[in-house]
C-alpha positions as CSV (number, residue, x, y, z in Angstrom):
1,M,-14.5,-21.8,-32.7
2,S,-15.0,-24.9,-34.7
3,F,-14.4,-28.4,-33.2
4,T,-16.2,-30.1,-36.1
5,L,-13.2,-30.8,-38.5
6,G,-12.9,-34.2,-39.9
7,Q,-15.4,-36.8,-38.5
8,S,-16.2,-34.6,-35.5
9,T,-16.8,-37.5,-33.2
10,Q,-15.7,-35.6,-30.1
11,S,-17.1,-32.1,-30.9
12,T,-19.7,-32.2,-28.1
13,F,-17.1,-33.2,-25.5
14,L,-14.7,-30.5,-26.7
15,Y,-17.5,-27.8,-26.5
16,F,-18.2,-29.0,-22.9
17,L,-14.6,-29.0,-22.0
18,F,-14.1,-25.5,-23.5
19,I,-17.1,-24.1,-21.4
20,I,-15.8,-25.7,-18.2
21,A,-12.2,-24.4,-18.8
22,S,-13.5,-20.9,-19.5
23,L,-15.6,-20.8,-16.4
24,Y,-12.7,-22.2,-14.3
25,I,-10.3,-19.6,-15.6
26,D,-12.8,-16.8,-14.9
27,V,-13.1,-17.9,-11.3
28,I,-9.3,-18.1,-10.8
29,L,-8.8,-14.6,-12.3
30,L,-11.6,-13.2,-10.0
31,K,-10.0,-14.8,-7.0
32,M,-6.6,-13.3,-8.0
33,L,-8.2,-9.8,-8.4
34,I,-9.8,-10.0,-5.0
35,A,-6.5,-11.0,-3.4
36,I,-4.6,-8.2,-5.0
37,M,-7.3,-5.6,-4.0
38,G,-7.3,-7.0,-0.4
39,S,-3.6,-6.6,0.0
40,T,-3.6,-3.2,-1.6
41,F,-6.4,-2.1,0.9
42,A,-4.4,-3.4,3.8
43,S,-1.2,-1.6,2.9
44,R,-3.1,1.6,2.2
45,K,-4.9,1.4,5.5
46,L,-1.5,1.3,7.4
47,V,-0.2,4.3,5.5
48,A,-3.5,6.3,5.9
49,E,-2.9,6.9,9.6
50,E,0.6,8.3,8.9
51,I,-0.8,10.6,6.2
52,K,-3.5,11.8,8.5
53,V,-1.0,12.7,11.2
54,K,1.3,14.4,8.7
55,D,-1.6,16.5,7.3
56,H,-2.6,17.6,10.9
57,L,0.9,18.6,11.7
58,R,1.2,20.5,8.4
59,F,-2.1,22.3,9.2
60,L,-0.7,23.3,12.7
61,L,2.5,24.7,11.2
62,D,0.7,26.6,8.5
63,N,-1.6,28.2,11.1
64,W,0.8,28.6,14.0
65,H,0.7,32.4,13.7
66,L,-3.1,32.4,14.4
67,M,-2.7,30.8,17.8
68,D,-2.6,34.1,19.6
69,Y,-6.0,35.0,18.1
70,A,-7.6,31.7,19.0
71,L,-6.2,31.3,22.5
72,R,-6.3,34.7,24.2
73,D,-6.2,33.2,27.8
74,K,-3.4,30.6,27.6
75,S,-3.6,29.6,31.2
């Protein structure tokens, strides 16, 4: 990137401004990424409990016929 066209009286200021703007944009994008990942984690955490219960019920239904072997004395 060349800021030295013409007399280039402001090239040092323009390089400084470019570096500051680049760092600022990086910080903003990282904050956005952290916010997106945080909301995704929160929504998945709510669904995780439902998925766990559903999997346990599916396991029970798949193995219902084995209940007589596991529990001989049902009292």
